[in-house]
C-alpha positions as CSV (number, residue, x, y, z in Angstrom):
1,X,42.1,9.1,91.4
2,X,39.2,11.0,90.1
3,X,38.5,10.5,86.3
4,X,37.1,14.1,86.2
5,X,39.9,15.8,87.8
6,X,42.9,13.6,86.8
7,X,44.3,13.6,90.4
8,X,43.6,12.0,93.7
9,X,41.6,13.6,96.3
10,X,38.1,14.0,97.6
11,X,36.9,16.8,95.3
12,X,36.3,16.5,91.7
13,X,37.4,19.4,89.5
14,X,35.1,20.1,86.5
15,X,35.9,22.4,83.8
16,X,33.8,23.9,81.0
17,X,34.5,25.8,77.9
18,X,32.4,28.4,76.2
19,X,32.9,29.0,72.5
20,X,32.1,32.6,71.6
21,X,32.7,32.1,68.0
22,X,30.0,34.3,66.5
23,X,28.3,37.6,67.1
24,X,25.1,35.9,68.3
25,X,26.8,34.0,71.0
26,X,28.7,37.1,72.2
27,X,25.5,39.0,72.5
28,X,23.8,36.1,74.3
29,X,26.5,35.6,76.9
30,X,26.8,39.4,77.4
31,X,23.1,39.6,78.2
32,X,23.2,36.5,80.6
33,X,26.1,38.0,82.6
34,X,24.5,41.5,82.7
35,X,21.2,39.9,83.9
36,X,23.2,37.9,86.6
37,X,25.0,40.9,87.7
38,X,21.8,43.1,87.9
39,X,20.0,40.5,89.9
40,X,22.9,39.8,92.4
41,X,22.9,41.0,96.0
42,X,25.9,42.8,97.4
43,X,27.2,43.7,100.8
44,X,24.7,43.7,103.8
45,X,21.9,42.4,101.5
46,X,24.1,39.5,100.4
47,X,24.9,38.8,104.0
48,X,21.1,38.6,104.8
49,X,20.5,36.2,101.9
50,X,23.2,33.8,103.2
51,X,22.7,34.1,107.0
52,X,19.2,35.4,107.3
53,X,18.0,38.8,108.6
54,X,19.3,40.0,111.8
55,X,22.3,37.6,111.9
56,X,25.5,39.0,113.2
């Protein structure tokens, strides 16, 4: 049995909590998620990142 997951199996299951208990934390996490979303690749571009240019 995995201590982290509390159940038997090959994969461990980790969980995290975010405490958004004040305005500064809310602004910070909103900025982080916006930055991640803006820098993400989607569709064909994401396919090229994963598989390389010209891959089927």
